[in-house]
Backbone as a ProteinNet text record, in pm:
[ID]
protein_1_A
[PRIMARY]
MNMRERALASYGDVKVTTGVAAADNVQLIQMLFDGLIESLATAKGHIERGSIMEKSKALARAGRIVVGLQGALDFDKGGDIARNLNDLYSYVTRRLFHVNAHNDLEALAEVHNLMSEIRGAWAMVPQLVPASQRMVAVN
[TERTIARY]
-4361	-4231.8	-4193.9	-4075.3	-4036.3	-3986	-3961.2	-3922.6	-3797.3	-3696.2	-3569.8	-3592.1	-3671.8	-3698.5	-3774.4	-3870.3	-3945.6	-3852.6	-3765.5	-3672.4	-3576.6	-3526.6	-3436.7	-3507.6	-3633.9	-3710.4	-3722.3	-3742.1	-3750.4	-3618.9	-3508.9	-3378.9	-3362.5	-3409.6	-3401.9	-3482.1	-3597.5	-3682.1	-3616.2	-3539.3	-3480.1	-3332.4	-3282.8	-3146.2	-3040.1	-3062.9	-2962.7	-2899.9	-2771.2	-2710.9	-2592.7	-2527.6	-2406.4	-2435.9	-2373	-2382.1	-2507.4	-2599.2	-2725.5	-2704.8	-2618.1	-2600.8	-2553.9	-2471.3	-2416.6	-2493.3	-2593.1	-2663.6	-2763.4	-2777.2	-2882.7	-3010.6	-3121.3	-3249.5	-3246.7	-3181.3	-3173.7	-3098	-2986.8	-2909.8	-2989.6	-3067.1	-3150.3	-3251.8	-3316.5	-3414.3	-3345.1	-3229.5	-3154.6	-3116.7	-3077	-3040.4	-3162.4	-3278.1	-3399.8	-3428	-3416.7	-3438.5	-3336.9	-3211.6	-3110.2	-3146.9	-3191.5	-3234	-3355.7	-3448.2	-3567.8	-3531.3	-3449.2	-3409.8	-3331.9	-3247.4	-3175	-3271.6	-3371.1	-3469.7	-3549.6	-3583.4	-3657.1	-3573.5	-3445.6	-3356.3	-3340	-3330.4	-3318.7	-3444.3	-3560.5	-3687.4	-3694.4	-3649.1	-3649.6	-3566.9	-3447.7	-3363.2	-3429.2	-3495.3	-3561.4	-3681.3	-3754	-3864.4	-3809.4	-3704	-3645.2	-3593	-3546.6	-3493.7	-3600.3	-3719.1	-3825.4	-3810.4	-3735.8	-3715.8	-3826	-3940	-4060	-4046.8	-3993	-3981	-3886.5	-3775.6	-3680	-3737.5	-3814.4	-3882.4	-3974.7	-4051.1	-4144.9	-4072.8	-3958.1	-3879.7	-3829.7	-3780.3	-3729	-3841.2	-3958.2	-4071.2	-4125.4	-4122.3	-4165.8	-4072.3	-3943.5	-3846.1	-3873.3	-3896.2	-3927.8	-4053.5	-4154.2	-4277.7	-4256.5	-4171.6	-4142.2	-4071.5	-3985.5	-3915.5	-4014.9	-4104.7	-4204.8	-4290.2	-4330	-4407.4	-4325.1	-4195.8	-4108	-4099.1	-4087.1	-4085.2	-4217	-4325	-4456.9	-4474.3	-4426.8	-4438.4	-4352	-4249.5	-4159.4	-4211.7	-4321	-4374.6	-4424.1	-4396.3	-4443.7	-4545.5	-4673.8	-4779.8	-4793.6	-4757.3	-4764.9	-4662.3	-4539.7	-4433.4	-4424.8	-4465.3	-4449.4	-4561.7	-4678.2	-4791.2	-4827	-4844.6	-4886.1	-4783.7	-4655.8	-4552	-4567.4	-4587.8	-4604.4	-4730.3	-4839.2	-4963.4	-4945.2	-4876.4	-4851.1	-4761.2	-4657.3	-4570.9	-4648	-4736.6	-4818.2	-4901.5	-4963.2	-5041.9	-4953	-4834.9	-4741.8	-4699.2	-4665.4	-4623.2	-4736.8	-4860.3	-4975.2	-4988.8	-4971.9	-4978	-4866.9	-4745.9	-4632	-4658.1	-4715	-4746.6	-4843.8	-4946.6	-5042.8	-4974.6	-4885.2	-4814.3	-4723.1	-4660	-4574.3	-4655.7	-4776.7	-4864	-4896.1	-4923.8	-4953.7	-4833.8	-4716.1	-4594.5	-4577.3	-4596.6	-4578.1	-4679.2	-4801.9	-4906.6	-4893.2	-4840.7	-4843	-4705	-4598	-4461.8	-4452.6	-4513.3	-4526.1	-4401.2	-4313.1	-4188.7	-4212.3	-4319.2	-4349.4	-4389.9	-4473.2	-4514.7	-4394.6	-4307.9	-4186.7	-4097.3	-4083	-4002.8	-4064.5	-4196.7	-4265.6	-4231.5	-4242.3	-4210.6	-4063.8	-3977.2	-3833.9	-3806.4	-3866.9	-3846.9	-3899.8	-4018.3	-4076	-3986.4	-3944.3	-3864	-3723.6	-3671.1	-3540.8	-3548.7	-3661.4	-3680.3	-3685.3	-3759.3	-3770	-3633.1	-3561.3	-3426.9	-3336.4	-3348	-3269.5	-3300.9	-3428.1	-3466.6	-3405	-3404.1	-3344.8	-3194.3	-3131.8	-2988.4	-2959.4	-3058.5	-3041.4	-3063.9	-3129.8	-3166	-3045.4	-2933.6	-2821.3	-2773.3	-2791.6	-2752.3	-2852.3	-2975.2	-3081.7	-3106.8	-3072.8	-3101.8	-2970.6	-2950.1	-2827	-2815.7	-2693.8	-2668.9	-2733.3	-2735.2	-2792	-2942	-3008.4	-3152.9	-3189.8	-3093.6	-3122.9	-3164.3	-3146.9	-3187	-3333.7	-3398.4	-3541.9	-3612	-3739.2	-3811.7	-3816.3	-3770.3	-3773.3	-3859.9	-3908.1	-3990.3	-4135.1
-6013.9	-5971.3	-5843	-5839.1	-5720.5	-5610.7	-5494	-5376.7	-5402.2	-5464	-5488.3	-5581.2	-5685	-5778.1	-5709.1	-5622.2	-5549.5	-5456.2	-5387.5	-5296.5	-5374	-5487.9	-5569.8	-5619.6	-5657.9	-5703.2	-5589.8	-5467.8	-5353	-5330.9	-5350.2	-5335.7	-5437.9	-5559.3	-5659.5	-5617.9	-5557	-5512.1	-5403.1	-5316.9	-5205.1	-5226.9	-5345.5	-5385.7	-5297.3	-5257.3	-5184.4	-5284.1	-5311.6	-5415.2	-5367.7	-5263.2	-5219.8	-5183.4	-5252.1	-5217.8	-5263.4	-5329.6	-5366.4	-5466	-5563.4	-5666.7	-5609.9	-5507	-5451	-5328.2	-5284.2	-5161	-5182.7	-5080	-5084.8	-5029.6	-5031.4	-4988.7	-4845.2	-4757.8	-4617.8	-4607.8	-4677.2	-4674.9	-4733	-4838.1	-4896.4	-4795.4	-4724.5	-4624.3	-4511.4	-4468.8	-4364.2	-4410.6	-4536.5	-4589.9	-4596.5	-4631.5	-4631.1	-4490	-4390.8	-4252.7	-4211	-4251.2	-4218.4	-4278.3	-4404.3	-4468.7	-4401.9	-4359.5	-4290.1	-4157.2	-4079	-3948.5	-3965.4	-4067.3	-4096.1	-4131.7	-4213.8	-4252.7	-4133.2	-4042.1	-3922.2	-3834.9	-3819.5	-3740.6	-3806.8	-3938.4	-4012.8	-3993.6	-4002.8	-3984.2	-3845.2	-3745.5	-3607.7	-3599.1	-3655.8	-3653.7	-3722.8	-3834.5	-3907.9	-3829.4	-3760.5	-3677.4	-3566.3	-3501.6	-3391.3	-3438	-3562.1	-3616.1	-3688.3	-3703.3	-3772.5	-3923.8	-3978.6	-4124.3	-4182.6	-4204.3	-4240.8	-4376.5	-4475.8	-4608	-4603.2	-4534.1	-4524	-4441.4	-4337.3	-4258	-4346.7	-4429.1	-4518.2	-4616.5	-4666.5	-4758.9	-4688.8	-4566.5	-4491.9	-4460.1	-4422.8	-4392.9	-4518.7	-4630.9	-4757.3	-4794.8	-4775.4	-4803.2	-4711.5	-4582.8	-4488.5	-4533.3	-4576.3	-4623.7	-4745.3	-4838.4	-4956.9	-4917.2	-4818.2	-4772.2	-4707.9	-4625.8	-4562.2	-4669.5	-4770.9	-4880.7	-4951.4	-4967.5	-5027.9	-4943.3	-4813	-4722.4	-4729.4	-4732.8	-4739	-4870.4	-4979.5	-5109.7	-5124.9	-5040.7	-5047.5	-4968.8	-4897.2	-4817.4	-4907.7	-4868.3	-4939.2	-4848.5	-4877.5	-4791.4	-4800.3	-4913.8	-4927.6	-4839	-4842.6	-4763.5	-4623.2	-4606.2	-4476.8	-4379	-4427.6	-4340.3	-4244.2	-4117.6	-4014.5	-3994	-4006.2	-3988.3	-4094.1	-4218.8	-4326.7	-4304.2	-4262.1	-4236.6	-4120.9	-4015.1	-3901.8	-3941.9	-4020.8	-4069.2	-4158.8	-4241.7	-4328.2	-4244	-4138.1	-4048.1	-3980.8	-3936.8	-3872.6	-3969.9	-4092.2	-4191.4	-4224.4	-4228.1	-4250.8	-4135.5	-4014.8	-3896.9	-3901.9	-3934.6	-3942	-4047	-4159.1	-4264.2	-4211.6	-4139.9	-4081.4	-3980.7	-3900.3	-3800.1	-3866.6	-3979.4	-4050.9	-4104	-4152.2	-4196	-4077.7	-3962.9	-3842.3	-3802.8	-3802.8	-3767.1	-3860.3	-3988.5	-4086.4	-4064.9	-4033.2	-4015.6	-3884.5	-3780.1	-3646.5	-3583.5	-3656.3	-3600.9	-3464.7	-3454.3	-3328.3	-3303.4	-3217.2	-3187.7	-3111.2	-3030.5	-2959.4	-3057.8	-3153.8	-3254.9	-3339.4	-3369.1	-3445.2	-3365.9	-3237	-3151.7	-3147	-3142.3	-3143.2	-3270.1	-3384.7	-3512.1	-3514.9	-3470.6	-3469.1	-3384.1	-3266.8	-3178.2	-3239.6	-3297.9	-3362.3	-3475.4	-3559.4	-3675.4	-3633.5	-3526.6	-3474.9	-3420.8	-3355.8	-3305.9	-3421.4	-3526	-3640.7	-3708.7	-3720.2	-3779.7	-3697.6	-3566.5	-3480.6	-3504	-3526.1	-3556.1	-3688.8	-3788.6	-3917.9	-3906	-3807.7	-3788.6	-3749.7	-3692.2	-3650.7	-3766	-3871.6	-3980.2	-4042.3	-4069.5	-4130.3	-4047.3	-3917.3	-3832	-3839.1	-3881.7	-3883.2	-4021.1	-4126.4	-4263.2	-4336.1	-4388.4	-4464.5	-4584	-4617.6	-4727.4	-4856.6	-4881.2	-5005.6	-5016.5	-4903.8	-4904.6	-4899.3	-4885.9	-4871	-5000.4	-5113.6	-5239.8	-5269.6	-5191.2	-5204.9	-5109.2	-5132.3	-5048.1	-4905.1	-4812.5	-4671.1	-4593.9	-4658.1	-4589.8	-4621.3
-4794.9	-4844.9	-4770.1	-4710.1	-4635.3	-4728.2	-4669.7	-4749.5	-4830.2	-4769.3	-4839.2	-4958.3	-4940.8	-5051.1	-5163.8	-5128.2	-5231.8	-5308.7	-5237.1	-5304.1	-5392.9	-5344.2	-5426	-5551.1	-5536.8	-5653.4	-5755	-5707.6	-5797.8	-5869.8	-5799.2	-5863.8	-5974.3	-5951.5	-6056.8	-6178.1	-6153.3	-6262.8	-6345.4	-6282.3	-6354.7	-6384.8	-6353.7	-6387.6	-6322.5	-6199.6	-6123.3	-6027.4	-6043.4	-5961.4	-5878.9	-5917.1	-5848.7	-5705.4	-5612.8	-5472.3	-5400.9	-5467.4	-5404.8	-5291.7	-5310.3	-5208.8	-5075.9	-5078.8	-4956	-4907.7	-4980.8	-4946.9	-4833.7	-4748.6	-4648.5	-4712.5	-4636.9	-4692.3	-4743.5	-4671.9	-4714.1	-4845.8	-4856.7	-4980.4	-5096.4	-5070.9	-5176.7	-5228.4	-5137.8	-5179.4	-5256.2	-5208	-5278.9	-5419.7	-5432.5	-5563.9	-5655.8	-5600.1	-5680.8	-5733	-5645.6	-5689.5	-5794.6	-5777.6	-5878	-6013.2	-6012.7	-6137	-6197	-6111.6	-6158.3	-6225	-6159	-6213.2	-6343.3	-6348.7	-6472.6	-6585.6	-6555.1	-6656.8	-6706.2	-6615.9	-6656	-6748.4	-6716.8	-6802.3	-6938.8	-6939.4	-7064.8	-7149.6	-7084.9	-7156.7	-7218.5	-7143.7	-7196.4	-7324.2	-7321.7	-7440.9	-7559.1	-7533.7	-7641.8	-7697	-7608.9	-7657.4	-7746.4	-7702.8	-7779.6	-7914.8	-7922.4	-8048.7	-8131.3	-8074.8	-8146.5	-8148.3	-8056.6	-8046.6	-7959.2	-8019.8	-7946	-7876.3	-7943.3	-7882.5	-7761.6	-7776.6	-7666.5	-7551.1	-7584.3	-7481.7	-7401.1	-7469.7	-7401.7	-7310.3	-7354	-7270.4	-7144.2	-7160.1	-7044.9	-6946.5	-6998.4	-6911	-6844.8	-6915.6	-6855.1	-6740	-6759.8	-6653	-6534	-6560.7	-6453.7	-6379.1	-6453.3	-6391.7	-6302.9	-6348.4	-6265.9	-6137.1	-6146	-6025.9	-5928.7	-5979.7	-5893.2	-5825.6	-5900.4	-5841.5	-5733.9	-5758.5	-5658.2	-5532.7	-5549.2	-5434.1	-5357.9	-5432.1	-5370.7	-5295.1	-5354	-5290.1	-5166.4	-5154.4	-5039	-4919.7	-4936.4	-4826	-4713.4	-4591.1	-4472	-4404.7	-4427.2	-4376.2	-4225.1	-4166.6	-4020.9	-3951.8	-3999.1	-3936.5	-3993.7	-4118.8	-4185.5	-4162.5	-4119.9	-4088.6	-4199.9	-4161.8	-4257.2	-4368.1	-4334.9	-4437.3	-4545.9	-4506.3	-4603.8	-4687.5	-4624.9	-4699	-4797.5	-4754.1	-4843.8	-4960.2	-4930.7	-5038.8	-5134.2	-5082.1	-5167.1	-5263.7	-5210.6	-5295.7	-5400.1	-5358.2	-5451	-5560.6	-5524.1	-5623.4	-5719.9	-5670.2	-5759.4	-5858.8	-5809.5	-5895.9	-6001.2	-5958.3	-6051	-6158.4	-6120.4	-6217.6	-6323.1	-6278.4	-6374.1	-6466.1	-6409.9	-6491.1	-6593.7	-6554.2	-6649.6	-6767.5	-6740.3	-6850.6	-6941.6	-6880.9	-6957.7	-7044.1	-6984	-7058.9	-7177.6	-7154.3	-7261.9	-7374.4	-7339	-7440.4	-7517	-7451	-7510.6	-7531.7	-7497.1	-7508.1	-7440.1	-7324	-7251.3	-7165.6	-7214.7	-7143.6	-7014	-7007.1	-6882.4	-6773.1	-6807.5	-6709.3	-6666.6	-6761.5	-6729.6	-6634.8	-6658.1	-6569.3	-6429.5	-6423.8	-6294	-6216.1	-6281.5	-6217	-6175.4	-6264.5	-6234.3	-6110.3	-6102.9	-5988.1	-5859.2	-5864.2	-5746.2	-5695.5	-5786.5	-5746	-5702.5	-5759.9	-5717	-5574.3	-5541.9	-5405	-5305.1	-5340	-5249.7	-5237.6	-5348.3	-5343.8	-5252.7	-5259.4	-5172.2	-5025.4	-4995.3	-4856.8	-4811.8	-4901.5	-4866.1	-4843.6	-4904.5	-4883.2	-4738.6	-4670.4	-4531.2	-4432.3	-4473.2	-4381.8	-4311.6	-4379.5	-4307.1	-4188.4	-4194.9	-4083.3	-3968.9	-3998.7	-3899.4	-3838.7	-3913.4	-3869.2	-3845.6	-3724.3	-3698.9	-3793.7	-3831.9	-3927	-3879.7	-3751.4	-3699.4	-3724	-3747.7	-3771.1	-3919.1	-4006.4	-4149.1	-4216	-4149.7	-4209.1	-4181.2	-4097.4	-4076	-4170.1	-4193.6	-4288.7	-4239.6	-4322.7	-4289.6	-4388	-4489.7	-4590.1	-4565.6
[MASK]
+++++++++++++++++++++++++++++++++++++++++++++++++++++++++++++++++++++++++++++++++++++++++++++++++++++++++++++++++++++++++++++++++++++++++++

């Protein structure tokens, strides 16, 4: 399964459909990060309100997105960057389990900050990669 198919499968899992058909690989990854950050913010609100079931749903969605991002990594083309992102995504997954078990808002903020930084880096990719190359695996 190529990177685009893996990312599309992740979108199906998290029910993000707007613009997916016309999106290039960079846009798909950016949309995954947007969905992840939204899920983290939603989980925070549910923790603050004591809505445990809804918190768990939001964190599960965030976890599925992280797994989708991890599955989209191309270790052959991505080299050290892909390996480092893989390690980061594994760490984030562990932190999400911790947040879910302990309602830890500090750990949630840590994950939110990390993923926001990575999302910010992806915002720069369209300026660095010509549009004609965005349909090949860049993650």
